[in-house]
PDB file of N, CA, C and O in Angstrom, chain B, residues numbered from 101:
ATOM      1  N   ASP B 101      18.406  -2.704 -10.991  1.00  0.00           N
ATOM      2  CA  ASP B 101      17.812  -3.996 -10.661  1.00  0.00           C
ATOM      3  C   ASP B 101      18.453  -4.529  -9.377  1.00  0.00           C
ATOM      4  O   ASP B 101      19.667  -4.722  -9.319  1.00  0.00           O
ATOM      5  N   TYR B 102      17.658  -4.759  -8.381  1.00  0.00           N
ATOM      6  CA  TYR B 102      18.136  -5.202  -7.072  1.00  0.00           C
ATOM      7  C   TYR B 102      18.315  -6.714  -6.980  1.00  0.00           C
ATOM      8  O   TYR B 102      18.974  -7.191  -6.056  1.00  0.00           O
ATOM      9  N   GLN B 103      17.755  -7.470  -7.897  1.00  0.00           N
ATOM     10  CA  GLN B 103      17.698  -8.928  -7.779  1.00  0.00           C
ATOM     11  C   GLN B 103      19.062  -9.587  -7.543  1.00  0.00           C
ATOM     12  O   GLN B 103      19.163 -10.424  -6.646  1.00  0.00           O
ATOM     13  N   PRO B 104      20.116  -9.255  -8.302  1.00  0.00           N
ATOM     14  CA  PRO B 104      21.411  -9.909  -8.036  1.00  0.00           C
ATOM     15  C   PRO B 104      21.921  -9.636  -6.620  1.00  0.00           C
ATOM     16  O   PRO B 104      22.523 -10.506  -5.991  1.00  0.00           O
ATOM     17  N   PHE B 105      21.677  -8.426  -6.130  1.00  0.00           N
ATOM     18  CA  PHE B 105      22.126  -8.076  -4.784  1.00  0.00           C
ATOM     19  C   PHE B 105      21.292  -8.789  -3.727  1.00  0.00           C
ATOM     20  O   PHE B 105      21.817  -9.234  -2.706  1.00  0.00           O
ATOM     21  N   LEU B 106      20.005  -8.894  -3.976  1.00  0.00           N
ATOM     22  CA  LEU B 106      19.122  -9.597  -3.045  1.00  0.00           C
ATOM     23  C   LEU B 106      19.533 -11.055  -2.916  1.00  0.00           C
ATOM     24  O   LEU B 106      19.630 -11.578  -1.806  1.00  0.00           O
ATOM     25  N   LEU B 107      19.772 -11.704  -4.028  1.00  0.00           N
ATOM     26  CA  LEU B 107      20.103 -13.124  -4.001  1.00  0.00           C
ATOM     27  C   LEU B 107      21.426 -13.371  -3.287  1.00  0.00           C
ATOM     28  O   LEU B 107      21.538 -14.319  -2.510  1.00  0.00           O
ATOM     29  N   LYS B 108      22.418 -12.541  -3.536  1.00  0.00           N
ATOM     30  CA  LYS B 108      23.709 -12.671  -2.848  1.00  0.00           C
ATOM     31  C   LYS B 108      23.517 -12.462  -1.343  1.00  0.00           C
ATOM     32  O   LYS B 108      24.073 -13.194  -0.525  1.00  0.00           O
ATOM     33  N   THR B 109      22.730 -11.464  -1.001  1.00  0.00           N
ATOM     34  CA  THR B 109      22.469 -11.169   0.404  1.00  0.00           C
ATOM     35  C   THR B 109      21.732 -12.317   1.084  1.00  0.00           C
ATOM     36  O   THR B 109      22.050 -12.671   2.219  1.00  0.00           O
ATOM     37  N   LEU B 110      20.756 -12.896   0.404  1.00  0.00           N
ATOM     38  CA  LEU B 110      20.017 -14.015   0.990  1.00  0.00           C
ATOM     39  C   LEU B 110      20.933 -15.196   1.276  1.00  0.00           C
ATOM     40  O   LEU B 110      20.797 -15.848   2.312  1.00  0.00           O
ATOM     41  N   CYS B 111      21.859 -15.476   0.377  1.00  0.00           N
ATOM     42  CA  CYS B 111      22.807 -16.575   0.618  1.00  0.00           C
ATOM     43  C   CYS B 111      23.640 -16.301   1.864  1.00  0.00           C
ATOM     44  O   CYS B 111      23.833 -17.187   2.696  1.00  0.00           O
ATOM     45  N   LEU B 112      24.129 -15.078   1.987  1.00  0.00           N
ATOM     46  CA  LEU B 112      24.930 -14.723   3.161  1.00  0.00           C
ATOM     47  C   LEU B 112      24.101 -14.819   4.443  1.00  0.00           C
ATOM     48  O   LEU B 112      24.591 -15.293   5.468  1.00  0.00           O
ATOM     49  N   LEU B 113      22.864 -14.376   4.386  1.00  0.00           N
ATOM     50  CA  LEU B 113      22.009 -14.448   5.571  1.00  0.00           C
ATOM     51  C   LEU B 113      21.702 -15.890   5.953  1.00  0.00           C
ATOM     52  O   LEU B 113      21.684 -16.225   7.138  1.00  0.00           O
ATOM     53  N   LEU B 114      21.463 -16.736   4.979  1.00  0.00           N
ATOM     54  CA  LEU B 114      21.204 -18.150   5.278  1.00  0.00           C
ATOM     55  C   LEU B 114      22.422 -18.809   5.908  1.00  0.00           C
ATOM     56  O   LEU B 114      22.284 -19.680   6.768  1.00  0.00           O
ATOM     57  N   GLU B 115      23.612 -18.399   5.486  1.00  0.00           N
ATOM     58  CA  GLU B 115      24.824 -18.921   6.124  1.00  0.00           C
ATOM     59  C   GLU B 115      24.863 -18.513   7.588  1.00  0.00           C
ATOM     60  O   GLU B 115      25.245 -19.309   8.446  1.00  0.00           O
ATOM     61  N   ARG B 116      24.471 -17.276   7.880  1.00  0.00           N
ATOM     62  CA  ARG B 116      24.469 -16.803   9.266  1.00  0.00           C
ATOM     63  C   ARG B 116      23.442 -17.555  10.093  1.00  0.00           C
ATOM     64  O   ARG B 116      23.698 -17.873  11.254  1.00  0.00           O
ATOM     65  N   VAL B 117      22.295 -17.842   9.519  1.00  0.00           N
ATOM     66  CA  VAL B 117      21.263 -18.596  10.235  1.00  0.00           C
ATOM     67  C   VAL B 117      21.800 -19.967  10.640  1.00  0.00           C
ATOM     68  O   VAL B 117      21.424 -20.494  11.687  1.00  0.00           O
ATOM     69  N   GLY B 118      22.665 -20.540   9.827  1.00  0.00           N
ATOM     70  CA  GLY B 118      23.233 -21.850  10.119  1.00  0.00           C
ATOM     71  C   GLY B 118      24.436 -21.824  11.043  1.00  0.00           C
ATOM     72  O   GLY B 118      25.049 -22.863  11.289  1.00  0.00           O
ATOM     73  N   SER B 119      24.779 -20.660  11.554  1.00  0.00           N
ATOM     74  CA  SER B 119      25.954 -20.535  12.417  1.00  0.00           C
ATOM     75  C   SER B 119      25.753 -21.256  13.749  1.00  0.00           C
ATOM     76  O   SER B 119      24.646 -21.315  14.283  1.00  0.00           O
ATOM     77  N   LYS B 120      26.843 -21.798  14.267  1.00  0.00           N
ATOM     78  CA  LYS B 120      26.793 -22.428  15.591  1.00  0.00           C
ATOM     79  C   LYS B 120      26.832 -21.384  16.711  1.00  0.00           C
ATOM     80  O   LYS B 120      26.605 -21.706  17.877  1.00  0.00           O
ATOM     81  N   TYR B 121      27.121 -20.144  16.347  1.00  0.00           N
ATOM     82  CA  TYR B 121      27.166 -19.057  17.326  1.00  0.00           C
ATOM     83  C   TYR B 121      25.786 -18.408  17.428  1.00  0.00           C
ATOM     84  O   TYR B 121      25.235 -17.926  16.439  1.00  0.00           O
ATOM     85  N   GLU B 122      25.249 -18.406  18.630  1.00  0.00           N
ATOM     86  CA  GLU B 122      23.870 -17.969  18.829  1.00  0.00           C
ATOM     87  C   GLU B 122      23.609 -16.550  18.327  1.00  0.00           C
ATOM     88  O   GLU B 122      22.581 -16.298  17.698  1.00  0.00           O
ATOM     89  N   ASN B 123      24.528 -15.622  18.599  1.00  0.00           N
ATOM     90  CA  ASN B 123      24.311 -14.240  18.163  1.00  0.00           C
ATOM     91  C   ASN B 123      24.232 -14.130  16.644  1.00  0.00           C
ATOM     92  O   ASN B 123      23.383 -13.407  16.123  1.00  0.00           O
ATOM     93  N   LEU B 124      25.103 -14.837  15.930  1.00  0.00           N
ATOM     94  CA  LEU B 124      25.048 -14.818  14.466  1.00  0.00           C
ATOM     95  C   LEU B 124      23.763 -15.464  13.965  1.00  0.00           C
ATOM     96  O   LEU B 124      23.117 -14.957  13.048  1.00  0.00           O
ATOM     97  N   HIS B 125      23.402 -16.583  14.573  1.00  0.00           N
ATOM     98  CA  HIS B 125      22.164 -17.279  14.195  1.00  0.00           C
ATOM     99  C   HIS B 125      20.948 -16.366  14.368  1.00  0.00           C
ATOM    100  O   HIS B 125      20.144 -16.214  13.447  1.00  0.00           O
ATOM    101  N   LEU B 126      20.820 -15.767  15.536  1.00  0.00           N
ATOM    102  CA  LEU B 126      19.656 -14.926  15.817  1.00  0.00           C
ATOM    103  C   LEU B 126      19.615 -13.684  14.930  1.00  0.00           C
ATOM    104  O   LEU B 126      18.548 -13.263  14.482  1.00  0.00           O
ATOM    105  N   THR B 127      20.783 -13.107  14.685  1.00  0.00           N
ATOM    106  CA  THR B 127      20.850 -11.940  13.806  1.00  0.00           C
ATOM    107  C   THR B 127      20.448 -12.314  12.387  1.00  0.00           C
ATOM    108  O   THR B 127      19.745 -11.553  11.720  1.00  0.00           O
ATOM    109  N   GLY B 128      20.887 -13.480  11.919  1.00  0.00           N
ATOM    110  CA  GLY B 128      20.502 -13.949  10.589  1.00  0.00           C
ATOM    111  C   GLY B 128      19.009 -14.179  10.476  1.00  0.00           C
ATOM    112  O   GLY B 128      18.396 -13.819   9.470  1.00  0.00           O
ATOM    113  N   VAL B 129      18.421 -14.774  11.497  1.00  0.00           N
ATOM    114  CA  VAL B 129      16.970 -15.015  11.511  1.00  0.00           C
ATOM    115  C   VAL B 129      16.213 -13.686  11.462  1.00  0.00           C
ATOM    116  O   VAL B 129      15.269 -13.529  10.688  1.00  0.00           O
ATOM    117  N   LYS B 130      16.631 -12.744  12.287  1.00  0.00           N
ATOM    118  CA  LYS B 130      15.979 -11.423  12.315  1.00  0.00           C
ATOM    119  C   LYS B 130      16.102 -10.737  10.965  1.00  0.00           C
ATOM    120  O   LYS B 130      15.126 -10.184  10.458  1.00  0.00           O
ATOM    121  N   ALA B 131      17.290 -10.769  10.380  1.00  0.00           N
ATOM    122  CA  ALA B 131      17.508 -10.114   9.088  1.00  0.00           C
ATOM    123  C   ALA B 131      16.658 -10.759   7.990  1.00  0.00           C
ATOM    124  O   ALA B 131      16.077 -10.057   7.163  1.00  0.00           O
ATOM    125  N   LEU B 132      16.585 -12.087   7.980  1.00  0.00           N
ATOM    126  CA  LEU B 132      15.753 -12.764   6.975  1.00  0.00           C
ATOM    127  C   LEU B 132      14.280 -12.388   7.124  1.00  0.00           C
ATOM    128  O   LEU B 132      13.586 -12.170   6.131  1.00  0.00           O
ATOM    129  N   ASN B 133      13.815 -12.313   8.348  1.00  0.00           N
ATOM    130  CA  ASN B 133      12.428 -11.892   8.577  1.00  0.00           C
ATOM    131  C   ASN B 133      12.201 -10.467   8.086  1.00  0.00           C
ATOM    132  O   ASN B 133      11.164 -10.168   7.494  1.00  0.00           O
ATOM    133  N   ASP B 134      13.169  -9.591   8.332  1.00  0.00           N
ATOM    134  CA  ASP B 134      13.058  -8.205   7.880  1.00  0.00           C
ATOM    135  C   ASP B 134      13.034  -8.114   6.356  1.00  0.00           C
ATOM    136  O   ASP B 134      12.256  -7.347   5.789  1.00  0.00           O
ATOM    137  N   VAL B 135      13.883  -8.894   5.694  1.00  0.00           N
ATOM    138  CA  VAL B 135      13.928  -8.890   4.229  1.00  0.00           C
ATOM    139  C   VAL B 135      12.609  -9.425   3.665  1.00  0.00           C
ATOM    140  O   VAL B 135      12.052  -8.854   2.727  1.00  0.00           O
ATOM    141  N   ALA B 136      12.117 -10.515   4.235  1.00  0.00           N
ATOM    142  CA  ALA B 136      10.843 -11.075   3.768  1.00  0.00           C
ATOM    143  C   ALA B 136       9.729 -10.035   3.888  1.00  0.00           C
ATOM    144  O   ALA B 136       8.932  -9.863   2.965  1.00  0.00           O
ATOM    145  N   PHE B 137       9.677  -9.356   5.009  1.00  0.00           N
ATOM    146  CA  PHE B 137       8.658  -8.324   5.222  1.00  0.00           C
ATOM    147  C   PHE B 137       8.827  -7.179   4.227  1.00  0.00           C
ATOM    148  O   PHE B 137       7.845  -6.685   3.673  1.00  0.00           O
ATOM    149  N   ALA B 138      10.076  -6.755   3.999  1.00  0.00           N
ATOM    150  CA  ALA B 138      10.349  -5.636   3.086  1.00  0.00           C
ATOM    151  C   ALA B 138       9.919  -5.940   1.654  1.00  0.00           C
ATOM    152  O   ALA B 138       9.553  -5.034   0.906  1.00  0.00           O
ATOM    153  N   PHE B 139       9.962  -7.217   1.275  1.00  0.00           N
ATOM    154  CA  PHE B 139       9.574  -7.612  -0.075  1.00  0.00           C
ATOM    155  C   PHE B 139       8.155  -8.188  -0.127  1.00  0.00           C
ATOM    156  O   PHE B 139       7.794  -8.913  -1.054  1.00  0.00           O
ATOM    157  N   ASP B 140       7.365  -7.848   0.890  1.00  0.00           N
ATOM    158  CA  ASP B 140       5.938  -8.204   0.939  1.00  0.00           C
ATOM    159  C   ASP B 140       5.657  -9.704   0.931  1.00  0.00           C
ATOM    160  O   ASP B 140       4.656 -10.148   0.369  1.00  0.00           O
ATOM    161  N   HIS B 141       6.534 -10.477   1.551  1.00  0.00           N
ATOM    162  CA  HIS B 141       6.272 -11.902   1.730  1.00  0.00           C
ATOM    163  C   HIS B 141       5.686 -12.101   3.119  1.00  0.00           C
ATOM    164  O   HIS B 141       6.016 -11.366   4.049  1.00  0.00           O
ATOM    165  N   SER B 142       4.828 -13.084   3.256  1.00  0.00           N
ATOM    166  CA  SER B 142       4.205 -13.315   4.557  1.00  0.00           C
ATOM    167  C   SER B 142       5.155 -13.980   5.542  1.00  0.00           C
ATOM    168  O   SER B 142       4.959 -13.898   6.755  1.00  0.00           O
ATOM    169  N   ASN B 143       6.195 -14.647   5.012  1.00  0.00           N
ATOM    170  CA  ASN B 143       7.179 -15.279   5.890  1.00  0.00           C
ATOM    171  C   ASN B 143       8.455 -15.594   5.102  1.00  0.00           C
ATOM    172  O   ASN B 143       8.510 -15.415   3.885  1.00  0.00           O
ATOM    173  N   VAL B 144       9.468 -16.062   5.813  1.00  0.00           N
ATOM    174  CA  VAL B 144      10.762 -16.370   5.198  1.00  0.00           C
ATOM    175  C   VAL B 144      10.636 -17.547   4.236  1.00  0.00           C
ATOM    176  O   VAL B 144      11.280 -17.557   3.187  1.00  0.00           O
ATOM    177  N   ALA B 145       9.820 -18.531   4.576  1.00  0.00           N
ATOM    178  CA  ALA B 145       9.652 -19.697   3.703  1.00  0.00           C
ATOM    179  C   ALA B 145       9.169 -19.276   2.318  1.00  0.00           C
ATOM    180  O   ALA B 145       9.618 -19.818   1.307  1.00  0.00           O
ATOM    181  N   GLU B 146       8.267 -18.325   2.275  1.00  0.00           N
ATOM    182  CA  GLU B 146       7.763 -17.828   0.994  1.00  0.00           C
ATOM    183  C   GLU B 146       8.878 -17.132   0.203  1.00  0.00           C
ATOM    184  O   GLU B 146       8.987 -17.311  -1.010  1.00  0.00           O
ATOM    185  N   LEU B 147       9.693 -16.348   0.886  1.00  0.00           N
ATOM    186  CA  LEU B 147      10.829 -15.675   0.246  1.00  0.00           C
ATOM    187  C   LEU B 147      11.804 -16.688  -0.335  1.00  0.00           C
ATOM    188  O   LEU B 147      12.267 -16.538  -1.466  1.00  0.00           O
ATOM    189  N   ILE B 148      12.110 -17.712   0.440  1.00  0.00           N
ATOM    190  CA  ILE B 148      13.046 -18.745  -0.019  1.00  0.00           C
ATOM    191  C   ILE B 148      12.440 -19.541  -1.171  1.00  0.00           C
ATOM    192  O   ILE B 148      13.130 -19.843  -2.145  1.00  0.00           O
ATOM    193  N   ALA B 149      11.173 -19.880  -1.070  1.00  0.00           N
ATOM    194  CA  ALA B 149      10.519 -20.641  -2.137  1.00  0.00           C
ATOM    195  C   ALA B 149      10.547 -19.872  -3.455  1.00  0.00           C
ATOM    196  O   ALA B 149      10.736 -20.460  -4.520  1.00  0.00           O
ATOM    197  N   GLU B 150      10.361 -18.571  -3.378  1.00  0.00           N
ATOM    198  CA  GLU B 150      10.377 -17.750  -4.591  1.00  0.00           C
ATOM    199  C   GLU B 150      11.755 -17.750  -5.255  1.00  0.00           C
ATOM    200  O   GLU B 150      11.866 -17.562  -6.466  1.00  0.00           O
ATOM    201  N   ASN B 151      12.798 -17.962  -4.459  1.00  0.00           N
ATOM    202  CA  ASN B 151      14.166 -17.916  -4.977  1.00  0.00           C
ATOM    203  C   ASN B 151      14.851 -19.281  -4.947  1.00  0.00           C
ATOM    204  O   ASN B 151      16.079 -19.360  -4.999  1.00  0.00           O
ATOM    205  N   ALA B 152      14.071 -20.347  -4.864  1.00  0.00           N
ATOM    206  CA  ALA B 152      14.617 -21.700  -4.717  1.00  0.00           C
ATOM    207  C   ALA B 152      15.535 -22.100  -5.861  1.00  0.00           C
ATOM    208  O   ALA B 152      16.553 -22.753  -5.630  1.00  0.00           O
ATOM    209  N   ASP B 153      15.201 -21.725  -7.083  1.00  0.00           N
ATOM    210  CA  ASP B 153      16.056 -22.076  -8.227  1.00  0.00           C
ATOM    211  C   ASP B 153      17.451 -21.501  -8.059  1.00  0.00           C
ATOM    212  O   ASP B 153      18.445 -22.171  -8.336  1.00  0.00           O
ATOM    213  N   TYR B 154      17.521 -20.260  -7.606  1.00  0.00           N
ATOM    214  CA  TYR B 154      18.816 -19.623  -7.401  1.00  0.00           C
ATOM    215  C   TYR B 154      19.596 -20.334  -6.297  1.00  0.00           C
ATOM    216  O   TYR B 154      20.792 -20.580  -6.448  1.00  0.00           O
ATOM    217  N   PHE B 155      18.933 -20.665  -5.193  1.00  0.00           N
ATOM    218  CA  PHE B 155      19.630 -21.325  -4.091  1.00  0.00           C
ATOM    219  C   PHE B 155      20.169 -22.683  -4.511  1.00  0.00           C
ATOM    220  O   PHE B 155      21.281 -23.059  -4.141  1.00  0.00           O
ATOM    221  N   THR B 156      19.386 -23.411  -5.276  1.00  0.00           N
ATOM    222  CA  THR B 156      19.839 -24.710  -5.773  1.00  0.00           C
ATOM    223  C   THR B 156      21.091 -24.547  -6.614  1.00  0.00           C
ATOM    224  O   THR B 156      22.039 -25.322  -6.484  1.00  0.00           O
ATOM    225  N   SER B 157      21.098 -23.552  -7.467  1.00  0.00           N
ATOM    226  CA  SER B 157      22.258 -23.270  -8.307  1.00  0.00           C
ATOM    227  C   SER B 157      23.472 -22.905  -7.457  1.00  0.00           C
ATOM    228  O   SER B 157      24.580 -23.367  -7.729  1.00  0.00           O
ATOM    229  N   GLN B 158      23.272 -22.088  -6.437  1.00  0.00           N
ATOM    230  CA  GLN B 158      24.375 -21.673  -5.571  1.00  0.00           C
ATOM    231  C   GLN B 158      24.958 -22.851  -4.793  1.00  0.00           C
ATOM    232  O   GLN B 158      26.177 -22.980  -4.682  1.00  0.00           O
ATOM    233  N   VAL B 159      24.104 -23.696  -4.262  1.00  0.00           N
ATOM    234  CA  VAL B 159      24.577 -24.865  -3.512  1.00  0.00           C
ATOM    235  C   VAL B 159      25.370 -25.787  -4.430  1.00  0.00           C
ATOM    236  O   VAL B 159      26.434 -26.274  -4.048  1.00  0.00           O
ATOM    237  N   THR B 160      24.867 -26.028  -5.623  1.00  0.00           N
ATOM    238  CA  THR B 160      25.566 -26.872  -6.592  1.00  0.00           C
ATOM    239  C   THR B 160      26.929 -26.294  -6.922  1.00  0.00           C
ATOM    240  O   THR B 160      27.922 -27.021  -6.952  1.00  0.00           O
ATOM    241  N   SER B 161      26.985 -25.003  -7.168  1.00  0.00           N
ATOM    242  CA  SER B 161      28.243 -24.337  -7.498  1.00  0.00           C
ATOM    243  C   SER B 161      29.245 -24.442  -6.354  1.00  0.00           C
ATOM    244  O   SER B 161      30.422 -24.722  -6.582  1.00  0.00           O
ATOM    245  N   ARG B 162      28.788 -24.221  -5.137  1.00  0.00           N
ATOM    246  CA  ARG B 162      29.687 -24.286  -3.976  1.00  0.00           C
ATOM    247  C   ARG B 162      30.181 -25.709  -3.726  1.00  0.00           C
ATOM    248  O   ARG B 162      31.333 -25.909  -3.342  1.00  0.00           O
ATOM    249  N   LEU B 163      29.319 -26.689  -3.940  1.00  0.00           N
ATOM    250  CA  LEU B 163      29.748 -28.079  -3.777  1.00  0.00           C
ATOM    251  C   LEU B 163      30.793 -28.454  -4.822  1.00  0.00           C
ATOM    252  O   LEU B 163      31.753 -29.158  -4.510  1.00  0.00           O
ATOM    253  N   LYS B 164      30.616 -27.995  -6.051  1.00  0.00           N
ATOM    254  CA  LYS B 164      31.599 -28.269  -7.101  1.00  0.00           C
ATOM    255  C   LYS B 164      32.939 -27.640  -6.766  1.00  0.00           C
ATOM    256  O   LYS B 164      33.983 -28.265  -6.948  1.00  0.00           O
ATOM    257  N   LYS B 165      32.916 -26.400  -6.276  1.00  0.00           N
ATOM    258  CA  LYS B 165      34.159 -25.726  -5.892  1.00  0.00           C
ATOM    259  C   LYS B 165      34.839 -26.476  -4.752  1.00  0.00           C
ATOM    260  O   LYS B 165      36.055 -26.663  -4.768  1.00  0.00           O
ATOM    261  N   ALA B 166      34.066 -26.902  -3.771  1.00  0.00           N
ATOM    262  CA  ALA B 166      34.633 -27.640  -2.639  1.00  0.00           C
ATOM    263  C   ALA B 166      35.222 -28.963  -3.107  1.00  0.00           C
ATOM    264  O   ALA B 166      36.298 -29.358  -2.659  1.00  0.00           O
ATOM    265  N   TRP B 167      34.529 -29.642  -3.996  1.00  0.00           N
ATOM    266  CA  TRP B 167      35.014 -30.917  -4.516  1.00  0.00           C
ATOM    267  C   TRP B 167      36.322 -30.724  -5.269  1.00  0.00           C
ATOM    268  O   TRP B 167      37.261 -31.497  -5.081  1.00  0.00           O
ATOM    269  N   ASN B 168      36.397 -29.710  -6.115  1.00  0.00           N
ATOM    270  CA  ASN B 168      37.608 -29.438  -6.891  1.00  0.00           C
ATOM    271  C   ASN B 168      38.774 -29.054  -5.995  1.00  0.00           C
ATOM    272  O   ASN B 168      39.916 -29.409  -6.290  1.00  0.00           O
ATOM    273  N   THR B 169      38.517 -28.348  -4.922  1.00  0.00           N
ATOM    274  CA  THR B 169      39.570 -27.955  -3.990  1.00  0.00           C
ATOM    275  C   THR B 169      40.109 -29.174  -3.247  1.00  0.00           C
ATOM    276  O   THR B 169      41.319 -29.301  -3.059  1.00  0.00           O
ATOM    277  N   GLN B 170      39.226 -30.064  -2.827  1.00  0.00           N
ATOM    278  CA  GLN B 170      39.642 -31.241  -2.068  1.00  0.00           C
ATOM    279  C   GLN B 170      40.347 -32.260  -2.938  1.00  0.00           C
ATOM    280  O   GLN B 170      41.252 -32.949  -2.466  1.00  0.00           O
ATOM    281  N   SER B 171      39.959 -32.374  -4.190  1.00  0.00           N
ATOM    282  CA  SER B 171      40.544 -33.407  -5.040  1.00  0.00           C
ATOM    283  C   SER B 171      41.805 -32.931  -5.757  1.00  0.00           C
ATOM    284  O   SER B 171      42.451 -33.714  -6.453  1.00  0.00           O
ATOM    285  N   ALA B 172      42.159 -31.662  -5.594  1.00  0.00           N
ATOM    286  CA  ALA B 172      43.358 -31.128  -6.262  1.00  0.00           C
ATOM    287  C   ALA B 172      44.616 -31.485  -5.507  1.00  0.00           C
ATOM    288  O   ALA B 172      45.713 -31.117  -5.928  1.00  0.00           O
TER     289      ALA B 172
END
């Protein structure tokens, strides 16, 4: 089952898309487009929408970890 690996990879790619460094940003955008195409999505938005529940969970988890680290 590829799903756990796909979801982890998508999170990492989205982080790269948000990079302030142009090369990382552009590489992340290209990789996301390639993944969307490989999984028969018409665009990246469709790929993200299909996995929105997972992303919401990941963001919540990361915010909780950050909060616990800062308040310790």
